[in-house]
N, C-alpha and C positions, 0 to 999 in steps of 0.2 A: 712510716705506715706501712701496713700490710700490702702487698704484692697483689692482691685482689682489688683493693680500694684506688691504689695507684693507676692500674689497669682500666677500670671501668668506675670511677667514683661515683659515688651518689651526689655529689652536689662540684661546684667549680673548684678545683684544688689548684694549689700554687705550689712548687715545691722552690724553696731558697739557697740558694749555697750562705755556709756561716760569713757573718762580715756582710751581706749585702745590705745596701743603702735603702733602710725603710721608706723615707720619704720619697725616693725615687721610685721605687717599688708602688707607692700609692697613687703617686702622678701617672703611671702607665696605666695603670686600674681605670682612675678616670678618664682618660683620653680613650679606651677600650669603649666604656658606658657612654661618652660623650658620641662617640663616633657611631656605636649601633642606636642608640635613642635618636641621630640624626636619619639615618638611614629608616628607623619605623615613623617618622614624623614626614619624611618627604616620603614613603609609600603610603602613606594617609592621605595626604593633600594631593599624592598622584590617582587615588583609588576615589576620592571627590570627584576628581575630572570626570569620572566615566559617569560615576551617581548622579551629576548635576548636568550631564549631557553639556560640558563645555566643548568650544571648539579647540583649533589645532595651534591655533593663536597662542590660547590660555594655557594651556598644556604646557609650549615654549616660556611662556611667562613663568606657569609656576615651577617649571626645571630651572628656571633662572635663579629663581628666589633660593631653591633649595642649595645649587651648586655654589650659586656664586661667582661666576665664572659667564663668558659670552656665550651665546648656545645659537644654534642654527639650523634648520633645517631643510633641505632641499629635496627635490624629486630626481627620478634617474637621469634626469635630461641635464642635471646641473642648475636647474630654475631654482630661486630661492623663493622657498614658501613663507617661510616666518622666521625670525629670528629677534633676539633681546640682548641689549645690553645698555648700561647706563652713562657708558663714556665712548670715545672713539677708539679704536683699536688699530695699534699701532703694527700690523699685520697683511702682506700685501697681498696672497690667499683672501684673506677675511674681506677687506677693502674693495677688492676684485668684486667680489660676490654682492657687497651691500652696493657698491657704485652700480651696478650695471643691472644688478637682479636675477645674473646669471652669472656662470665661469665662461670667461675668456677661452678661446680655442688655446691659449700659449698655456694656461694651468690644465688644461683639460687633458693637454698631450703629457704633460707632467704626471698628471696623476695615474693617467696608461703608465708610462714608461717606470714608476718606482710600483707599480701594480698594487695601488692603496685600495681601489675597489674591488680587486681581485682577494685583496686579504679580508676586509671587511666582508663579501660575502661567502667565503671559506669558514667566517666563525661565526656561531651559536651566539656569542656574546662580544659586545663592544669590543675594537679594540684602543689599546695604546699604542699613538705615534711619536716615534721622538725622531724621527731622521726625514732624509730630504727635505720636503715642504713644512715639516713640522721641528726640523732641526733646532730652530731658536724658540719656537712656542709649543711643546707638546698639545696633541689633541685628542680626545677620548672620541673615534668615531664608531657608528653603530648603523646598521640598518633597518630600515621600516619593509617590513614582510607581512604580507596580506595572502591567506592560503597558498602559500609557498612562493609567493612571486616578489621579489624586492620593488619595491614602491616607494623608495626614496631612503634619504641618508641624513645620520643624525651627526651635529658637532660640536664639539665642547671645546673651545680653548682653556689653557691653562693661562692665565692673564692677569685675573685680579688676586686671585691666590693659588696657592698649591695644591695639587689635587689630592686628596683623602682615601684614606686606604676605600671607601664603601660608594665613591665616586661611579667606579665599573658597573656598579649593580645598581645604583640609581639611574643611569645613562641606560640602562639596561629595559627596566622599568619605566622609565619615559618611551623607550620604542615601542614596548608594549600597548601601553594606551594609548602613542598616536595609531598603531595599527587597528585598536579596535575602531579609533572614530573613523580609517579609512574604508574600513568594510561597508562602512554606510554610503547609498550613490550619490548623495549631496557634497561628498568630498572634493570631486573635481573642481566643480563651481566655487566651494569655498576657498579653495588654493589660490584660487585668480583673486579673489576678494581678498586675501588675505596680502596681496602682493599691492594691489590696492593701499589697502590700509596702512601696510607699511612706508607706500612713497607719501601718504598725505600725514603722516607722521612725523617722518623725515622732513617735510618742507615744512609742517611746522614749528619744529624743533633745531632749523636750521642747519641741518644736517646738508640739504643738498646745496652745493657752491657754483656750481656752473652748467650753464644751459646744456652742454653734451648730455654731461651726466643724467641732468632729467628727461632731454629727448631717448636716451638709452633706456630707463627705468620706464618711459612709458612707453616703448616699443616693446620691452621685455614683456610689458603685462597684458598689452593690446588695447591700450586706452587711449582714446583719441577723446579727450575733452570738447567739451562745447565750446564754438567760437567766443562765446561772452563768459567763458565761465573764469573766476577769478577766485584768490583765497587773501582772505583778510585777518591778518595776523596779530 
């Protein structure tokens, strides 16, 4: 092909070496199109969350449907605002957060020692972490920023399936959608409501096994159930 077309092609151009496996090339092109289509579909679903005025919990659920991996939102004090997974996650940090509703001092110390929050805050985009607490299970971590101030952190674990090439971009979109919701004055009240909803859901689905775990999570969300309150499953 002429050099001017190679440098500035008016269309998508692929240069193949002689003897290239065309079947393999076709599969690679299909993967590129599928990945790009996934990004477009995910962007549309997240945009719909804003248009329809959905809550943070619904954005997290949408993010889970797109990424097909455990996803969690925390505030800057490491309290869990919302999370989504369809099975128990075999990860000690995740389990600690889900069980208590906040991160214990043990893991907060690890985050600081490994400068994880520092890395998140310094990056304009979500980061991929694969060392320290993420050595066994990689995770994407991003910040939720409102008017230049960090209001929370997003975490996505590489648990159900391997991360794909567009996952960091999708994570950034999720952060931006949540940021737009948090600009509203009512989000702080909703954050507490989400913790209550998560606890009730886990009780109904049998994910809370011990009295101590239940008490920890009740204290974390500041919920004092009425004396005669009970749950019938």
